[in-house]
All heavy atoms as a GROMACS GRO file, in nm:
protein
  651
    1MET      N    1  12.062   3.163  11.269
    1MET     CA    2  12.089   3.145  11.128
    1MET      C    3  11.990   3.226  11.048
    1MET      O    4  11.877   3.239  11.091
    1MET     CB    5  12.087   2.995  11.088
    1MET     CG    6  11.960   2.948  11.033
    1MET     SD    7  11.952   2.778  10.970
    1MET     CE    8  12.027   2.691  11.100
    2LYS      N    9  12.036   3.277  10.936
    2LYS     CA   10  11.946   3.353  10.851
    2LYS      C   11  11.920   3.272  10.727
    2LYS      O   12  12.010   3.213  10.669
    2LYS     CB   13  12.004   3.489  10.818
    2LYS     CG   14  12.004   3.581  10.936
    2LYS     CD   15  12.031   3.724  10.895
    2LYS     CE   16  12.027   3.815  11.023
    2LYS     NZ   17  12.038   3.952  10.990
    3LEU      N   18  11.795   3.276  10.684
    3LEU     CA   19  11.754   3.209  10.559
    3LEU      C   20  11.701   3.321  10.469
    3LEU      O   21  11.643   3.417  10.512
    3LEU     CB   22  11.643   3.111  10.580
    3LEU     CG   23  11.688   2.974  10.635
    3LEU    CD1   24  11.728   2.985  10.780
    3LEU    CD2   25  11.580   2.875  10.617
    4TYR      N   26  11.731   3.307  10.341
    4TYR     CA   27  11.698   3.409  10.244
    4TYR      C   28  11.616   3.358  10.127
    4TYR      O   29  11.629   3.241  10.085
    4TYR     CB   30  11.826   3.474  10.184
    4TYR     CG   31  11.911   3.536  10.292
    4TYR    CD1   32  12.016   3.469  10.354
    4TYR    CD2   33  11.891   3.670  10.327
    4TYR    CE1   34  12.096   3.528  10.444
    4TYR    CE2   35  11.975   3.732  10.424
    4TYR     CZ   36  12.076   3.657  10.482
    4TYR     OH   37  12.153   3.716  10.578
    5ASN      N   38  11.532   3.443  10.070
    5ASN     CA   39  11.458   3.416   9.945
    5ASN      C   40  11.384   3.288   9.945
    5ASN      O   41  11.396   3.204   9.860
    5ASN     CB   42  11.554   3.424   9.829
    5ASN     CG   43  11.620   3.560   9.816
    5ASN    OD1   44  11.561   3.661   9.842
    5ASN    ND2   45  11.746   3.559   9.780
    6ILE      N   46  11.291   3.272  10.044
    6ILE     CA   47  11.208   3.156  10.055
    6ILE      C   48  11.085   3.177   9.968
    6ILE      O   49  11.005   3.261   9.993
    6ILE     CB   50  11.167   3.130  10.198
    6ILE    CG1   51  11.295   3.106  10.285
    6ILE    CG2   52  11.070   3.014  10.207
    6ILE    CD1   53  11.268   3.103  10.434
    7LYS      N   54  11.079   3.102   9.864
    7LYS     CA   55  10.973   3.118   9.762
    7LYS      C   56  10.854   3.026   9.790
    7LYS      O   57  10.743   3.058   9.762
    7LYS     CB   58  11.028   3.088   9.623
    7LYS     CG   59  11.133   3.190   9.584
    7LYS     CD   60  11.194   3.152   9.450
    7LYS     CE   61  11.310   3.244   9.423
    7LYS     NZ   62  11.392   3.193   9.308
    8ASP      N   63  10.883   2.910   9.843
    8ASP     CA   64  10.777   2.806   9.865
    8ASP      C   65  10.757   2.792  10.017
    8ASP      O   66  10.826   2.710  10.081
    8ASP     CB   67  10.818   2.676   9.799
    8ASP     CG   68  10.715   2.570   9.811
    8ASP    OD1   69  10.618   2.588   9.886
    8ASP    OD2   70  10.728   2.471   9.738
    9THR      N   71  10.661   2.870  10.071
    9THR     CA   72  10.642   2.859  10.218
    9THR      C   73  10.588   2.727  10.265
    9THR      O   74  10.616   2.679  10.372
    9THR     CB   75  10.546   2.974  10.263
    9THR    OG1   76  10.431   2.966  10.196
    9THR    CG2   77  10.615   3.110  10.246
   10GLU      N   78  10.511   2.664  10.181
   10GLU     CA   79  10.459   2.535  10.214
   10GLU      C   80  10.572   2.432  10.240
   10GLU      O   81  10.572   2.359  10.333
   10GLU     CB   82  10.363   2.479  10.106
   10GLU     CG   83  10.290   2.352  10.143
   10GLU     CD   84  10.194   2.313  10.034
   10GLU    OE1   85  10.136   2.397   9.965
   10GLU    OE2   86  10.172   2.189  10.024
   11GLU      N   87  10.664   2.433  10.148
   11GLU     CA   88  10.782   2.345  10.160
   11GLU      C   89  10.866   2.382  10.282
   11GLU      O   90  10.911   2.294  10.360
   11GLU     CB   91  10.865   2.348  10.035
   11GLU     CG   92  10.985   2.254  10.036
   11GLU     CD   93  10.942   2.108  10.042
   11GLU    OE1   94  10.834   2.071   9.990
   11GLU    OE2   95  11.022   2.025  10.094
   12PHE      N   96  10.881   2.512  10.304
   12PHE     CA   97  10.958   2.560  10.419
   12PHE      C   98  10.898   2.508  10.547
   12PHE      O   99  10.968   2.455  10.636
   12PHE     CB  100  10.964   2.714  10.421
   12PHE     CG  101  11.020   2.772  10.546
   12PHE    CD1  102  11.156   2.760  10.575
   12PHE    CD2  103  10.936   2.838  10.638
   12PHE    CE1  104  11.206   2.814  10.692
   12PHE    CE2  105  10.989   2.893  10.753
   12PHE     CZ  106  11.122   2.880  10.780
   13PHE      N  107  10.765   2.518  10.562
   13PHE     CA  108  10.700   2.477  10.686
   13PHE      C  109  10.696   2.321  10.694
   13PHE      O  110  10.692   2.267  10.808
   13PHE     CB  111  10.561   2.538  10.702
   13PHE     CG  112  10.568   2.677  10.750
   13PHE    CD1  113  10.528   2.786  10.669
   13PHE    CD2  114  10.613   2.710  10.879
   13PHE    CE1  115  10.537   2.914  10.714
   13PHE    CE2  116  10.623   2.840  10.924
   13PHE     CZ  117  10.583   2.943  10.840
   14LYS      N  118  10.704   2.252  10.587
   14LYS     CA  119  10.719   2.105  10.589
   14LYS      C  120  10.852   2.070  10.657
   14LYS      O  121  10.859   1.977  10.738
   14LYS     CB  122  10.710   2.042  10.453
   14LYS     CG  123  10.567   2.030  10.402
   14LYS     CD  124  10.570   1.966  10.262
   14LYS     CE  125  10.431   1.966  10.201
   14LYS     NZ  126  10.433   1.902  10.067
   15VAL      N  127  10.957   2.148  10.620
   15VAL     CA  128  11.089   2.123  10.680
   15VAL      C  129  11.084   2.157  10.829
   15VAL      O  130  11.135   2.080  10.910
   15VAL     CB  131  11.196   2.206  10.609
   15VAL    CG1  132  11.329   2.198  10.681
   15VAL    CG2  133  11.212   2.160  10.462
   16ILE      N  134  11.021   2.266  10.863
   16ILE     CA  135  11.008   2.301  11.006
   16ILE      C  136  10.933   2.189  11.085
   16ILE      O  137  10.974   2.153  11.192
   16ILE     CB  138  10.928   2.437  11.026
   16ILE    CG1  139  11.006   2.553  10.962
   16ILE    CG2  140  10.894   2.459  11.173
   16ILE    CD1  141  11.137   2.585  11.034
   17ASP      N  142  10.826   2.133  11.028
   17ASP     CA  143  10.753   2.024  11.093
   17ASP      C  144  10.838   1.901  11.110
   17ASP      O  145  10.813   1.823  11.203
   17ASP     CB  146  10.632   1.988  11.008
   17ASP     CG  147  10.519   2.094  11.013
   17ASP    OD1  148  10.523   2.176  11.114
   17ASP    OD2  149  10.433   2.097  10.929
   18GLN      N  150  10.942   1.878  11.025
   18GLN     CA  151  11.031   1.764  11.041
   18GLN      C  152  11.131   1.780  11.151
   18GLN      O  153  11.190   1.685  11.198
   18GLN     CB  154  11.107   1.739  10.912
   18GLN     CG  155  11.020   1.695  10.794
   18GLN     CD  156  11.103   1.688  10.665
   18GLN    OE1  157  11.223   1.674  10.665
   18GLN    NE2  158  11.029   1.691  10.556
   19CYS      N  159  11.154   1.905  11.196
   19CYS     CA  160  11.250   1.928  11.306
   19CYS      C  161  11.208   1.866  11.432
   19CYS      O  162  11.086   1.864  11.466
   19CYS     CB  163  11.267   2.083  11.324
   19CYS     SG  164  11.346   2.161  11.179
   20LYS      N  165  11.304   1.810  11.508
   20LYS     CA  166  11.274   1.743  11.635
   20LYS      C  167  11.254   1.840  11.749
   20LYS      O  168  11.169   1.817  11.833
   20LYS     CB  169  11.390   1.653  11.666
   20LYS     CG  170  11.421   1.544  11.567
   20LYS     CD  171  11.544   1.470  11.610
   20LYS     CE  172  11.607   1.394  11.494
   20LYS     NZ  173  11.737   1.346  11.527
   21GLY      N  174  11.329   1.947  11.752
   21GLY     CA  175  11.329   2.037  11.865
   21GLY      C  176  11.258   2.170  11.825
   21GLY      O  177  11.194   2.181  11.720
   22THR      N  178  11.272   2.265  11.910
   22THR     CA  179  11.210   2.397  11.896
   22THR      C  180  11.286   2.477  11.785
   22THR      O  181  11.411   2.476  11.785
   22THR     CB  182  11.214   2.475  12.028
   22THR    OG1  183  11.140   2.400  12.124
   22THR    CG2  184  11.150   2.610  12.011
   23VAL      N  185  11.211   2.536  11.698
   23VAL     CA  186  11.268   2.627  11.599
   23VAL      C  187  11.196   2.763  11.615
   23VAL      O  188  11.074   2.766  11.612
   23VAL     CB  189  11.248   2.576  11.457
   23VAL    CG1  190  11.310   2.672  11.354
   23VAL    CG2  191  11.309   2.438  11.438
   24GLU      N  192  11.276   2.863  11.641
   24GLU     CA  193  11.216   2.994  11.669
   24GLU      C  194  11.247   3.094  11.561
   24GLU      O  195  11.358   3.095  11.507
   24GLU     CB  196  11.268   3.051  11.804
   24GLU     CG  197  11.228   2.964  11.920
   24GLU     CD  198  11.288   3.009  12.052
   24GLU    OE1  199  11.400   3.073  12.046
   24GLU    OE2  200  11.232   2.977  12.156
   25LEU      N  201  11.151   3.176  11.530
   25LEU     CA  202  11.167   3.292  11.439
   25LEU      C  203  11.204   3.410  11.523
   25LEU      O  204  11.135   3.435  11.625
   25LEU     CB  205  11.040   3.321  11.361
   25LEU     CG  206  11.030   3.449  11.289
   25LEU    CD1  207  11.128   3.451  11.168
   25LEU    CD2  208  10.889   3.473  11.240
   26VAL      N  209  11.310   3.478  11.494
   26VAL     CA  210  11.350   3.596  11.568
   26VAL      C  211  11.301   3.723  11.492
   26VAL      O  212  11.336   3.743  11.380
   26VAL     CB  213  11.504   3.606  11.586
   26VAL    CG1  214  11.546   3.724  11.664
   26VAL    CG2  215  11.557   3.475  11.651
   27SER      N  216  11.217   3.799  11.559
   27SER     CA  217  11.160   3.917  11.497
   27SER      C  218  11.260   4.031  11.495
   27SER      O  219  11.369   4.021  11.562
   27SER     CB  220  11.039   3.964  11.573
   27SER     OG  221  11.074   4.023  11.692
   28LYS      N  222  11.236   4.136  11.420
   28LYS     CA  223  11.323   4.252  11.416
   28LYS      C  224  11.343   4.314  11.552
   28LYS      O  225  11.446   4.376  11.582
   28LYS     CB  226  11.272   4.354  11.315
   28LYS     CG  227  11.279   4.309  11.174
   28LYS     CD  228  11.221   4.413  11.077
   28LYS     CE  229  11.224   4.358  10.941
   28LYS     NZ  230  11.171   4.451  10.842
   29GLN      N  231  11.244   4.296  11.639
   29GLN     CA  232  11.250   4.356  11.778
   29GLN      C  233  11.321   4.261  11.873
   29GLN      O  234  11.342   4.294  11.988
   29GLN     CB  235  11.107   4.379  11.830
   29GLN     CG  236  11.036   4.486  11.750
   29GLN     CD  237  10.974   4.438  11.624
   29GLN    OE1  238  10.953   4.319  11.601
   29GLN    NE2  239  10.951   4.523  11.531
   30GLY      N  240  11.360   4.139  11.824
   30GLY     CA  241  11.428   4.045  11.910
   30GLY      C  242  11.338   3.941  11.976
   30GLY      O  243  11.388   3.859  12.048
   31ASP      N  244  11.207   3.948  11.952
   31ASP     CA  245  11.116   3.853  12.006
   31ASP      C  246  11.137   3.722  11.939
   31ASP      O  247  11.175   3.713  11.819
   31ASP     CB  248  10.970   3.896  11.984
   31ASP     CG  249  10.939   4.027  12.056
   31ASP    OD1  250  10.984   4.044  12.170
   31ASP    OD2  251  10.863   4.111  11.996
   32ARG      N  252  11.114   3.610  12.008
   32ARG     CA  253  11.131   3.474  11.954
   32ARG      C  254  10.993   3.408  11.952
   32ARG      O  255  10.927   3.400  12.055
   32ARG     CB  256  11.231   3.395  12.035
   32ARG     CG  257  11.370   3.451  12.021
   32ARG     CD  258  11.466   3.370  12.092
   32ARG     NE  259  11.599   3.429  12.072
   32ARG     CZ  260  11.713   3.357  12.078
   32ARG    NH1  261  11.712   3.228  12.103
   32ARG    NH2  262  11.826   3.415  12.059
   33LEU      N  263  10.957   3.360  11.837
   33LEU     CA  264  10.829   3.293  11.813
   33LEU      C  265  10.850   3.149  11.774
   33LEU      O  266  10.924   3.122  11.676
   33LEU     CB  267  10.748   3.367  11.708
   33LEU     CG  268  10.724   3.516  11.729
   33LEU    CD1  269  10.666   3.581  11.603
   33LEU    CD2  270  10.632   3.540  11.848
   34ASN      N  271  10.785   3.055  11.839
   34ASN     CA  272  10.798   2.912  11.808
   34ASN      C  273  10.731   2.879  11.677
   34ASN      O  274  10.606   2.887  11.666
   34ASN     CB  275  10.739   2.830  11.919
   34ASN     CG  276  10.752   2.683  11.900
   34ASN    OD1  277  10.798   2.637  11.796
   34ASN    ND2  278  10.711   2.606  11.999
   35LEU      N  279  10.806   2.844  11.574
   35LEU     CA  280  10.750   2.816  11.439
   35LEU      C  281  10.677   2.684  11.433
   35LEU      O  282  10.619   2.652  11.332
   35LEU     CB  283  10.859   2.824  11.334
   35LEU     CG  284  10.899   2.966  11.291
   35LEU    CD1  285  11.008   2.959  11.181
   35LEU    CD2  286  10.775   3.040  11.235
   36LYS      N  287  10.691   2.600  11.538
   36LYS     CA  288  10.618   2.477  11.537
   36LYS      C  289  10.474   2.493  11.586
   36LYS      O  290  10.394   2.405  11.574
   36LYS     CB  291  10.691   2.373  11.623
   36LYS     CG  292  10.829   2.342  11.550
   36LYS     CD  293  10.895   2.229  11.612
   36LYS     CE  294  10.855   2.106  11.534
   36LYS     NZ  295  10.926   1.986  11.570
   37SER      N  296  10.441   2.611  11.630
   37SER     CA  297  10.305   2.645  11.675
   37SER      C  298  10.221   2.680  11.548
   37SER      O  299  10.265   2.761  11.466
   37SER     CB  300  10.311   2.768  11.770
   37SER     OG  301  10.187   2.834  11.772
   38GLN      N  302  10.100   2.623  11.539
   38GLN     CA  303  10.015   2.650  11.424
   38GLN      C  304   9.976   2.797  11.421
   38GLN      O  305   9.968   2.857  11.314
   38GLN     CB  306   9.895   2.558  11.428
   38GLN     CG  307   9.927   2.412  11.409
   38GLN     CD  308   9.986   2.391  11.270
   38GLN    OE1  309   9.951   2.444  11.174
   38GLN    NE2  310  10.089   2.303  11.267
   39LEU      N  311   9.948   2.858  11.537
   39LEU     CA  312   9.910   2.994  11.540
   39LEU      C  313  10.024   3.084  11.495
   39LEU      O  314  10.003   3.174  11.414
   39LEU     CB  315   9.868   3.036  11.686
   39LEU     CG  316   9.833   3.178  11.707
   39LEU    CD1  317   9.716   3.222  11.618
   39LEU    CD2  318   9.796   3.209  11.851
   40THR      N  319  10.146   3.057  11.536
   40THR     CA  320  10.261   3.134  11.493
   40THR      C  321  10.283   3.118  11.344
   40THR      O  322  10.312   3.222  11.274
   40THR     CB  323  10.388   3.089  11.569
   40THR    OG1  324  10.368   3.109  11.708
   40THR    CG2  325  10.509   3.172  11.526
   41LYS      N  326  10.260   3.000  11.291
   41LYS     CA  327  10.274   2.981  11.146
   41LYS      C  328  10.174   3.070  11.069
   41LYS      O  329  10.208   3.138  10.974
   41LYS     CB  330  10.250   2.834  11.105
   41LYS     CG  331  10.362   2.744  11.141
   41LYS     CD  332  10.327   2.601  11.101
   41LYS     CE  333  10.424   2.502  11.150
   41LYS     NZ  334  10.391   2.363  11.117
   42TYR      N  335  10.050   3.072  11.117
   42TYR     CA  336   9.950   3.155  11.054
   42TYR      C  337   9.980   3.298  11.057
   42TYR      O  338   9.976   3.369  10.955
   42TYR     CB  339   9.815   3.123  11.118
   42TYR     CG  340   9.705   3.212  11.067
   42TYR    CD1  341   9.650   3.186  10.936
   42TYR    CD2  342   9.657   3.318  11.136
   42TYR    CE1  343   9.547   3.267  10.886
   42TYR    CE2  344   9.560   3.399  11.086
   42TYR     CZ  345   9.505   3.376  10.962
   42TYR     OH  346   9.407   3.456  10.912
   43ILE      N  347  10.023   3.344  11.175
   43ILE     CA  348  10.061   3.486  11.191
   43ILE      C  349  10.175   3.521  11.103
   43ILE      O  350  10.183   3.628  11.037
   43ILE     CB  351  10.085   3.521  11.340
   43ILE    CG1  352   9.955   3.510  11.422
   43ILE    CG2  353  10.150   3.658  11.358
   43ILE    CD1  354   9.975   3.513  11.569
   44THR      N  355  10.274   3.435  11.103
   44THR     CA  356  10.394   3.461  11.022
   44THR      C  357  10.366   3.474  10.874
   44THR      O  358  10.411   3.568  10.807
   44THR     CB  359  10.500   3.346  11.044
   44THR    OG1  360  10.531   3.338  11.183
   44THR    CG2  361  10.626   3.373  10.962
   45ILE      N  362  10.288   3.378  10.824
   45ILE     CA  363  10.254   3.382  10.679
   45ILE      C  364  10.174   3.501  10.652
   45ILE      O  365  10.198   3.572  10.550
   45ILE     CB  366  10.178   3.255  10.638
   45ILE    CG1  367  10.272   3.134  10.645
   45ILE    CG2  368  10.117   3.267  10.502
   45ILE    CD1  369  10.205   3.003  10.627
   46THR      N  370  10.078   3.536  10.734
   46THR     CA  371   9.993   3.656  10.709
   46THR      C  372  10.076   3.785  10.710
   46THR      O  373  10.065   3.866  10.620
   46THR     CB  374   9.886   3.667  10.823
   46THR    OG1  375   9.808   3.547  10.817
   46THR    CG2  376   9.794   3.786  10.797
   47ASN      N  377  10.166   3.801  10.808
   47ASN     CA  378  10.246   3.922  10.814
   47ASN      C  379  10.351   3.928  10.702
   47ASN      O  380  10.372   4.031  10.644
   47ASN     CB  381  10.322   3.928  10.950
   47ASN     CG  382  10.223   3.966  11.060
   47ASN    OD1  383  10.115   4.020  11.035
   47ASN    ND2  384  10.262   3.930  11.183
   48LEU      N  385  10.413   3.816  10.668
   48LEU     CA  386  10.521   3.821  10.575
   48LEU      C  387  10.468   3.837  10.428
   48LEU      O  388  10.532   3.894  10.346
   48LEU     CB  389  10.603   3.692  10.575
   48LEU     CG  390  10.690   3.682  10.702
   48LEU    CD1  391  10.753   3.545  10.710
   48LEU    CD2  392  10.796   3.788  10.704
   49PHE      N  393  10.346   3.789  10.402
   49PHE     CA  394  10.291   3.797  10.270
   49PHE      C  395  10.191   3.910  10.249
   49PHE      O  396  10.128   3.917  10.147
   49PHE     CB  397  10.228   3.666  10.231
   49PHE     CG  398  10.332   3.563  10.196
   49PHE    CD1  399  10.364   3.461  10.274
   49PHE    CD2  400  10.406   3.576  10.078
   49PHE    CE1  401  10.458   3.370  10.247
   49PHE    CE2  402  10.499   3.487  10.043
   49PHE     CZ  403  10.531   3.383  10.125
   50SER      N  404  10.181   3.996  10.346
   50SER     CA  405  10.086   4.110  10.326
   50SER      C  406  10.126   4.201  10.210
   50SER      O  407  10.044   4.254  10.143
   50SER     CB  408  10.074   4.190  10.455
   50SER     OG  409  10.200   4.244  10.497
   51ASP      N  410  10.258   4.210  10.185
   51ASP     CA  411  10.308   4.301  10.080
   51ASP      C  412  10.395   4.231   9.975
   51ASP      O  413  10.427   4.287   9.875
   51ASP     CB  414  10.385   4.414  10.142
   51ASP     CG  415  10.300   4.502  10.227
   51ASP    OD1  416  10.182   4.524  10.192
   51ASP    OD2  417  10.352   4.546  10.332
   52GLU      N  418  10.439   4.109  10.000
   52GLU     CA  419  10.535   4.044   9.914
   52GLU      C  420  10.499   3.905   9.879
   52GLU      O  421  10.425   3.837   9.952
   52GLU     CB  422  10.674   4.045   9.982
   52GLU     CG  423  10.716   4.183  10.022
   52GLU     CD  424  10.850   4.182  10.099
   52GLU    OE1  425  10.926   4.090  10.081
   52GLU    OE2  426  10.872   4.277  10.171
   53SER      N  427  10.554   3.854   9.767
   53SER     CA  428  10.528   3.716   9.725
   53SER      C  429  10.636   3.615   9.766
   53SER      O  430  10.628   3.501   9.745
   53SER     CB  431  10.509   3.711   9.574
   53SER     OG  432  10.629   3.756   9.513
   54MET      N  433  10.742   3.666   9.833
   54MET     CA  434  10.852   3.584   9.871
   54MET      C  435  10.901   3.631  10.008
   54MET      O  436  10.897   3.752  10.036
   54MET     CB  437  10.962   3.588   9.769
   54MET     CG  438  11.092   3.540   9.821
   54MET     SD  439  11.240   3.557   9.715
   54MET     CE  440  11.196   3.644   9.573
   55ILE      N  441  10.942   3.543  10.091
   55ILE     CA  442  11.009   3.581  10.214
   55ILE      C  443  11.152   3.613  10.183
   55ILE      O  444  11.232   3.519  10.149
   55ILE     CB  445  10.997   3.470  10.324
   55ILE    CG1  446  10.849   3.436  10.349
   55ILE    CG2  447  11.069   3.512  10.451
   55ILE    CD1  448  10.830   3.311  10.438
   56LYS      N  449  11.195   3.736  10.198
   56LYS     CA  450  11.331   3.775  10.163
   56LYS      C  451  11.432   3.732  10.263
   56LYS      O  452  11.543   3.692  10.231
   56LYS     CB  453  11.339   3.928  10.142
   56LYS     CG  454  11.264   3.970  10.019
   56LYS     CD  455  11.277   4.120   9.994
   56LYS     CE  456  11.202   4.160   9.875
   56LYS     NZ  457  11.214   4.302   9.847
   57GLU      N  458  11.399   3.739  10.396
   57GLU     CA  459  11.496   3.710  10.499
   57GLU      C  460  11.424   3.671  10.626
   57GLU      O  461  11.328   3.730  10.666
   57GLU     CB  462  11.583   3.827  10.524
   57GLU     CG  463  11.687   3.805  10.634
   57GLU     CD  464  11.772   3.932  10.657
   57GLU    OE1  465  11.795   4.007  10.566
   57GLU    OE2  466  11.810   3.947  10.772
   58LEU      N  467  11.469   3.559  10.688
   58LEU     CA  468  11.425   3.514  10.820
   58LEU      C  469  11.542   3.484  10.906
   58LEU      O  470  11.639   3.427  10.858
   58LEU     CB  471  11.340   3.386  10.809
   58LEU     CG  472  11.202   3.387  10.756
   58LEU    CD1  473  11.149   3.245  10.756
   58LEU    CD2  474  11.112   3.474  10.837
   59GLU      N  475  11.535   3.519  11.032
   59GLU     CA  476  11.632   3.473  11.128
   59GLU      C  477  11.575   3.370  11.213
   59GLU      O  478  11.463   3.388  11.274
   59GLU     CB  479  11.686   3.590  11.211
   59GLU     CG  480  11.800   3.545  11.303
   59GLU     CD  481  11.864   3.662  11.379
   59GLU    OE1  482  11.833   3.780  11.354
   59GLU    OE2  483  11.945   3.632  11.469
   60LEU      N  484  11.637   3.254  11.219
   60LEU     CA  485  11.588   3.141  11.295
   60LEU      C  486  11.690   3.096  11.400
   60LEU      O  487  11.807   3.113  11.380
   60LEU     CB  488  11.558   3.021  11.201
   60LEU     CG  489  11.457   3.038  11.091
   60LEU    CD1  490  11.449   2.912  11.007
   60LEU    CD2  491  11.323   3.078  11.145
   61VAL      N  492  11.636   3.035  11.505
   61VAL     CA  493  11.722   2.968  11.604
   61VAL      C  494  11.668   2.822  11.612
   61VAL      O  495  11.552   2.804  11.644
   61VAL     CB  496  11.711   3.038  11.744
   61VAL    CG1  497  11.789   2.962  11.845
   61VAL    CG2  498  11.757   3.178  11.734
   62ALA      N  499  11.756   2.732  11.590
   62ALA     CA  500  11.723   2.589  11.602
   62ALA      C  501  11.813   2.530  11.710
   62ALA      O  502  11.933   2.552  11.707
   62ALA     CB  503  11.742   2.514  11.472
   63TYR      N  504  11.750   2.467  11.812
   63TYR     CA  505  11.827   2.427  11.927
   63TYR      C  506  11.888   2.284  11.910
   63TYR      O  507  11.984   2.251  11.981
   63TYR     CB  508  11.738   2.429  12.053
   63TYR     CG  509  11.701   2.567  12.088
   63TYR    CD1  510  11.582   2.624  12.041
   63TYR    CD2  511  11.785   2.650  12.162
   63TYR    CE1  512  11.551   2.759  12.071
   63TYR    CE2  513  11.751   2.783  12.197
   63TYR     CZ  514  11.637   2.833  12.150
   63TYR     OH  515  11.605   2.959  12.180
   64ASP      N  516  11.836   2.208  11.819
   64ASP     CA  517  11.887   2.071  11.793
   64ASP      C  518  11.985   2.078  11.673
   64ASP      O  519  11.944   2.128  11.569
   64ASP     CB  520  11.769   1.979  11.766
   64ASP     CG  521  11.811   1.834  11.753
   64ASP    OD1  522  11.896   1.802  11.669
   64ASP    OD2  523  11.755   1.753  11.830
   65PRO      N  524  12.106   2.028  11.688
   65PRO     CA  525  12.200   2.031  11.579
   65PRO      C  526  12.149   1.958  11.452
   65PRO      O  527  12.178   2.004  11.338
   65PRO     CB  528  12.321   1.961  11.632
   65PRO     CG  529  12.315   1.964  11.780
   65PRO     CD  530  12.164   1.969  11.809
   66ASP      N  531  12.071   1.856  11.471
   66ASP     CA  532  12.013   1.789  11.350
   66ASP      C  533  11.915   1.878  11.277
   66ASP      O  534  11.906   1.874  11.156
   66ASP     CB  535  11.947   1.657  11.391
   66ASP     CG  536  12.042   1.554  11.442
   66ASP    OD1  537  12.162   1.556  11.402
   66ASP    OD2  538  11.998   1.461  11.513
   67ASP      N  539  11.843   1.959  11.356
   67ASP     CA  540  11.746   2.055  11.294
   67ASP      C  541  11.819   2.160  11.216
   67ASP      O  542  11.782   2.203  11.107
   67ASP     CB  543  11.661   2.122  11.398
   67ASP     CG  544  11.569   2.019  11.469
   67ASP    OD1  545  11.548   1.908  11.411
   67ASP    OD2  546  11.518   2.053  11.579
   68THR      N  547  11.934   2.204  11.270
   68THR     CA  548  12.016   2.304  11.200
   68THR      C  549  12.063   2.246  11.063
   68THR      O  550  12.059   2.313  10.962
   68THR     CB  551  12.137   2.346  11.285
   68THR    OG1  552  12.088   2.401  11.407
   68THR    CG2  553  12.224   2.448  11.213
   69SER      N  554  12.109   2.122  11.066
   69SER     CA  555  12.150   2.055  10.946
   69SER      C  556  12.036   2.039  10.846
   69SER      O  557  12.059   2.067  10.726
   69SER     CB  558  12.207   1.916  10.977
   69SER     OG  559  12.320   1.926  11.060
   70LEU      N  560  11.922   2.010  10.892
   70LEU     CA  561  11.802   1.992  10.805
   70LEU      C  562  11.766   2.125  10.742
   70LEU      O  563  11.740   2.132  10.620
   70LEU     CB  564  11.685   1.940  10.890
   70LEU     CG  565  11.555   1.905  10.814
   70LEU    CD1  566  11.580   1.791  10.718
   70LEU    CD2  567  11.446   1.873  10.917
   71LEU      N  568  11.772   2.234  10.816
   71LEU     CA  569  11.742   2.368  10.763
   71LEU      C  570  11.846   2.409  10.664
   71LEU      O  571  11.812   2.473  10.563
   71LEU     CB  572  11.728   2.467  10.875
   71LEU     CG  573  11.604   2.450  10.961
   71LEU    CD1  574  11.614   2.528  11.092
   71LEU    CD2  575  11.476   2.494  10.885
   72MET      N  576  11.975   2.380  10.692
   72MET     CA  577  12.084   2.412  10.595
   72MET      C  578  12.066   2.336  10.468
   72MET      O  579  12.086   2.392  10.355
   72MET     CB  580  12.216   2.381  10.658
   72MET     CG  581  12.250   2.466  10.778
   72MET     SD  582  12.275   2.640  10.736
   72MET     CE  583  12.440   2.634  10.679
   73GLU      N  584  12.028   2.205  10.476
   73GLU     CA  585  12.005   2.123  10.351
   73GLU      C  586  11.891   2.189  10.274
   73GLU      O  587  11.900   2.192  10.152
   73GLU     CB  588  11.968   1.982  10.389
   73GLU     CG  589  12.086   1.903  10.441
   73GLU     CD  590  12.045   1.766  10.487
   73GLU    OE1  591  11.939   1.714  10.445
   73GLU    OE2  592  12.118   1.709  10.573
   74TYR      N  593  11.786   2.233  10.343
   74TYR     CA  594  11.676   2.298  10.276
   74TYR      C  595  11.721   2.424  10.200
   74TYR      O  596  11.693   2.447  10.083
   74TYR     CB  597  11.563   2.334  10.371
   74TYR     CG  598  11.463   2.428  10.309
   74TYR    CD1  599  11.366   2.382  10.220
   74TYR    CD2  600  11.465   2.562  10.344
   74TYR    CE1  601  11.280   2.471  10.163
   74TYR    CE2  602  11.377   2.650  10.285
   74TYR     CZ  603  11.285   2.607  10.194
   74TYR     OH  604  11.193   2.692  10.136
   75MET      N  605  11.797   2.504  10.272
   75MET     CA  606  11.842   2.632  10.217
   75MET      C  607  11.934   2.616  10.097
   75MET      O  608  11.922   2.688  10.002
   75MET     CB  609  11.909   2.716  10.327
   75MET     CG  610  11.891   2.861  10.326
   75MET     SD  611  11.729   2.923  10.278
   75MET     CE  612  11.778   3.040  10.160
   76PHE      N  613  12.022   2.521  10.107
   76PHE     CA  614  12.126   2.507  10.002
   76PHE      C  615  12.090   2.397   9.904
   76PHE      O  616  12.169   2.367   9.810
   76PHE     CB  617  12.261   2.484  10.061
   76PHE     CG  618  12.308   2.606  10.140
   76PHE    CD1  619  12.318   2.602  10.278
   76PHE    CD2  620  12.335   2.723  10.075
   76PHE    CE1  621  12.357   2.712  10.350
   76PHE    CE2  622  12.377   2.836  10.146
   76PHE     CZ  623  12.385   2.828  10.281
   77GLY      N  624  11.974   2.328   9.925
   77GLY     CA  625  11.937   2.218   9.834
   77GLY      C  626  11.883   2.275   9.705
   77GLY      O  627  11.859   2.391   9.687
   78THR      N  628  11.862   2.182   9.610
   78THR     CA  629  11.812   2.223   9.474
   78THR      C  630  11.664   2.219   9.464
   78THR      O  631  11.606   2.261   9.365
   78THR     CB  632  11.872   2.132   9.369
   78THR    OG1  633  11.830   1.997   9.400
   78THR    CG2  634  12.018   2.145   9.358
   79ASP      N  635  11.590   2.171   9.574
   79ASP     CA  636  11.445   2.156   9.562
   79ASP      C  637  11.373   2.271   9.631
   79ASP      O  638  11.258   2.250   9.673
   79ASP     CB  639  11.403   2.020   9.625
   79ASP     CG  640  11.444   2.009   9.768
   79ASP    OD1  641  11.540   2.082   9.814
   79ASP    OD2  642  11.393   1.923   9.837
   80LYS      N  643  11.420   2.389   9.638
   80LYS     CA  644  11.352   2.503   9.700
   80LYS      C  645  11.237   2.551   9.617
   80LYS      O  646  11.234   2.579   9.509
   80LYS     CB  647  11.446   2.621   9.721
   80LYS     CG  648  11.547   2.596   9.825
   80LYS     CD  649  11.624   2.721   9.848
   80LYS     CE  650  11.730   2.735   9.744
   80LYS     NZ  651  11.806   2.848   9.747
   0.00000   0.00000   0.00000
């Protein structure tokens, strides 16, 4: 799934922390990074915000259907 225009990374990672299963960030090269890892979170934030104030696009893989629903609610909710 792709998520777009994430303005509040703190809120985004709170949603990731609520997920039960593994949630992976897919890099442009096809690598998969576990977003529940604190090191990966730090690296992701550092790399994504080196030039921009908003995450324009992320590709994620969530293995638990409930996690997919949670991420969809975040993306299409009014509290972004």
